[in-house]
C-alpha positions in Angstrom: 13.7 -35.0 -13.9 10.3 -34.1 -15.2 7.2 -36.0 -14.0 3.5 -35.8 -14.6 0.5 -36.1 -12.3 -3.2 -36.4 -13.2 -6.0 -35.4 -10.9 -9.7 -34.6 -10.9 -11.1 -31.0 -11.1 -14.8 -30.2 -10.8 -16.7 -28.6 -13.6 -20.3 -27.9 -14.5 -20.3 -31.1 -16.6 -18.8 -33.2 -13.8 -15.3 -34.0 -12.8 -12.6 -33.6 -15.5 -9.0 -35.0 -15.4 -6.1 -32.5 -15.6 -2.5 -33.5 -16.2 0.4 -31.3 -15.1 4.1 -31.7 -15.9 6.5 -30.6 -13.2 10.0 -30.9 -11.8 10.6 -31.4 -8.1 13.8 -31.3 -6.1 15.1 -30.5 -2.6 13.9 -30.9 0.9 12.2 -28.6 3.4 9.0 -26.6 3.3 7.3 -26.9 -0.1 7.7 -24.0 -2.6 5.6 -23.9 -5.8 7.0 -22.0 -8.8 4.6 -20.7 -11.5 5.7 -19.2 -14.8 4.1 -16.6 -17.1 2.0 -16.9 -20.2 3.7 -18.5 -23.2 6.6 -19.6 -21.0 7.4 -22.9 -19.3 8.8 -24.2 -16.0 12.3 -23.9 -17.3 12.0 -20.1 -16.8 12.9 -21.0 -13.2 16.1 -22.9 -14.1 18.5 -20.1 -13.1 17.2 -20.1 -9.5 15.8 -23.7 -9.1 18.9 -25.3 -7.5 19.4 -22.3 -5.2 15.9 -22.6 -3.9 16.1 -26.3 -3.7 19.0 -26.0 -1.2 16.4 -24.8 1.4 13.0 -26.0 0.1 11.1 -28.9 -1.5 10.7 -27.0 -4.9 8.0 -27.9 -7.4 8.2 -26.0 -10.8 5.2 -26.7 -12.9 4.1 -26.3 -16.5 0.7 -24.6 -16.3 -2.1 -26.2 -18.2 -1.7 -25.8 -21.9 2.0 -24.7 -21.6 5.3 -26.5 -21.7 4.7 -30.2 -21.4 1.4 -29.9 -19.7 -1.5 -30.8 -22.1 -4.4 -28.4 -22.7 -7.3 -28.3 -20.2 -10.0 -30.8 -21.1 -13.3 -29.7 -22.7 -15.5 -28.1 -20.2 -12.8 -26.4 -18.3 -12.0 -22.7 -19.1 -8.6 -21.0 -18.7 -9.8 -18.4 -16.2 -8.7 -17.9 -12.6 -11.8 -19.7 -11.4 -10.5 -22.9 -13.0 -6.7 -22.7 -12.8 -6.5 -21.7 -9.1 -8.6 -24.6 -7.9 -6.6 -26.9 -10.3 -3.4 -25.7 -8.6 -4.9 -26.5 -5.2 -5.9 -29.9 -6.5 -2.3 -30.4 -7.8 -0.9 -29.7 -4.4 -3.3 -32.2 -2.8 -2.3 -34.8 -5.5 1.4 -34.2 -4.7 0.8 -34.4 -0.9 1.7 -30.7 -0.4 0.1 -28.8 2.4 -0.1 -25.1 1.8 3.2 -24.5 0.0 5.0 -21.2 -0.3 4.4 -19.9 -3.8 6.4 -17.7 -6.2 5.1 -16.6 -9.6 6.1 -14.5 -12.5 3.7 -12.4 -14.6 0.6 -14.7 -15.0 2.2 -16.9 -12.4 2.4 -13.9 -10.1 -1.3 -13.2 -10.5 -2.1 -16.9 -9.8 0.2 -16.8 -6.7 -1.7 -13.8 -5.3 -5.0 -15.6 -6.0 -3.7 -18.7 -4.2 -2.8 -16.4 -1.3 -6.2 -14.7 -1.3 -7.8 -18.2 -1.1 -5.4 -19.0 1.8 -4.1 -22.0 -0.1 -0.4 -21.1 0.5 1.9 -20.0 3.3 3.6 -17.0 1.6 3.5 -15.3 -1.8 6.3 -13.8 -3.9 4.8 -12.2 -7.0 7.4 -11.1 -9.6 5.9 -8.5 -12.0 2.4 -9.9 -11.5 -0.4 -9.4 -14.0 -3.6 -7.7 -13.0 -2.5 -4.2 -11.9 -2.7 -2.6 -15.3 -4.8 0.2 -16.7 -6.8 -0.7 -19.8 -4.2 1.0 -22.0 -1.4 -0.9 -20.3 -3.2 -4.2 -20.7 -3.8 -3.6 -24.4 -0.1 -2.8 -24.8 1.0 -5.9 -23.0 -1.4 -8.2 -24.9 -0.5 -6.7 -28.3 3.2 -7.2 -27.4 2.6 -10.8 -26.4 0.6 -11.5 -29.5 3.4 -10.1 -31.6 5.9 -12.3 -29.8 3.7 -15.3 -30.4 3.3 -14.5 -34.1 7.0 -14.1 -34.5 7.7 -17.5 -32.9 5.1 -19.1 -35.1 6.4 -17.8 -38.4 10.1 -18.5 -37.8 11.2 -21.9 -39.0 13.2 -24.0 -36.4 16.4 -23.5 -38.4 16.1 -19.7 -38.1 15.3 -19.9 -34.4 18.4 -22.1 -33.8 20.6 -19.8 -35.9 19.4 -16.7 -34.1 19.8 -18.3 -30.7 23.4 -19.1 -31.5 24.5 -15.4 -31.1 24.1 -12.8 -28.4 22.6 -10.5 -31.0 20.1 -13.1 -32.1 19.1 -14.0 -28.5 18.6 -10.3 -27.9 16.3 -10.1 -30.9 14.3 -13.1 -29.7 14.0 -12.3 -26.0 14.8 -8.7 -25.2 11.1 -8.0 -24.4 11.3 -10.2 -21.3 15.0 -10.1 -20.3 17.1 -7.1 -19.7 20.2 -9.2 -20.2 19.1 -11.6 -22.9 22.6 -12.7 -23.8 22.9 -14.5 -20.5 20.3 -17.1 -21.6 21.9 -20.1 -23.2 21.2 -20.8 -26.9 19.5 -24.1 -26.0 17.2 -22.3 -23.5 16.2 -19.6 -26.0 15.4 -22.2 -28.6 13.3 -24.2 -26.1 11.3 -21.2 -24.8 10.7 -19.9 -28.3 9.2 -23.2 -29.2 7.2 -23.2 -25.9 5.7 -19.9 -26.9 5.0 -21.1 -30.4 3.4 -24.4 -29.3 1.5 -23.3 -26.2 -2.0 -24.7 -26.7 -3.4 -22.6 -23.8 -2.0 -19.3 -25.0 -5.1 -17.9 -26.8 -7.7 -18.9 -24.3 -5.5 -17.7 -21.4 -5.0 -14.3 -23.0 -8.7 -14.0 -23.7 -9.5 -14.9 -20.1 -7.2 -12.1 -18.9 -9.0 -9.3 -20.7 -11.3 -8.4 -17.8 -8.8 -9.3 -15.0 -8.0 -6.8 -12.3 -6.6 -7.8 -8.9 -8.5 -5.7 -6.4 -8.4 -7.6 -3.1 -5.9 -7.4 -0.3 -4.1 -10.6 0.9 -4.0 -10.2 4.6 -2.3 -12.4 7.3 0.3 -13.8 4.9 3.8 -12.7 4.0 3.5 -11.1 0.6 6.3 -9.6 -1.6 5.7 -7.9 -4.9 8.9 -7.4 -6.8 9.3 -5.5 -10.1 12.3 -5.3 -12.5 13.4 -1.7 -13.1 13.7 -2.6 -16.9 10.4 -4.4 -17.3 9.3 -3.6 -20.8 6.1 -5.7 -20.8 4.3 -4.8 -17.5 5.7 -1.4 -16.7 7.1 -1.0 -13.2 4.6 1.8 -12.2 2.1 -1.1 -11.9 4.0 -2.1 -8.7 2.8 1.1 -7.0 -0.8 0.1 -7.7 0.0 -3.3 -6.3 1.3 -1.7 -3.1 -1.9 0.3 -2.8 -4.0 -2.8 -3.3 -1.8 -4.9 -0.9 -0.8 -2.4 1.8 0.8 -5.0 4.0 3.0 -6.4 1.2 6.7 -5.6 0.6 7.3 -3.8 -2.7 10.9 -4.4 -3.9 12.7 -3.0 -6.9 14.9 -5.4 -8.9 17.6 -3.3 -10.4 18.8 -4.3 -13.8 16.0 -6.9 -14.3 13.4 -7.2 -17.0 10.0 -8.8 -17.0 11.4 -12.3 -16.2 14.0 -11.4 -13.6 15.1 -14.9 -12.7 17.5 -14.9 -15.6 18.8 -11.3 -15.2 19.8 -11.6 -11.5 19.3 -15.2 -10.1 21.0 -14.4 -6.8 18.8 -11.3 -6.1 15.6 -13.1 -7.1 16.5 -16.2 -5.0 17.1 -13.9 -2.0 13.8 -12.1 -2.4 11.9 -15.5 -2.6 13.8 -17.1 0.3 13.4 -13.9 2.5 9.6 -14.0 1.9 9.4 -17.7 2.8 11.3 -17.1 6.0 8.9 -14.3 7.1 
């Protein structure tokens, strides 16, 4: 069941209240799950119950995505705001240094949480921030095209397309290598999440100058990349390994940019192995 929590975050104009929607299940050491830009916490549905068999799992809608409202006036969407907000979220939920797994934008946030020593381990699935300028421009233009497509399609067209494997492929093949595995209901929901994300534009703008350049020492870190990632090309994983020499770099065969749907068992194993380290 979804829940919400509201907590204070510091800003130059004084404290601001941030509200986060999340789903929580399981027992054990806490594990925080962070989705990518334009997505929502349901991106983790294929692996959520597997992970909850061993962990207290918290899948969140990042601010301005899914059911989480936009950040209040005075708070920007950059890493300098969102990372402390996630730390404050953990405090509000009574979580002490969770493990964290993130995909795309969520992978970048997971690594930043690791760099700030706010977590116990990091699993970053196709994390943002290891691109060249040309690769970043390609990824951003692709994301903008996906967003525009979601905004111009009427709901009836989205539902009709989602009802067939061919239509689901047309809507989601940029992020999934096996888009037909996603249920029609899930594809409708995530297309609407992309269409309605209030934080999309400002988050994308904040990422224009982002490069992850620092090591994350003294923590178990895994960087995993789908071999069929069409958004953040897998060669970026090699750059991640050079930046994070102590991290495991793992290939995810047959997986696209959002690998949880393409191979739930493999992705679950990668996350759980990292947590056990």
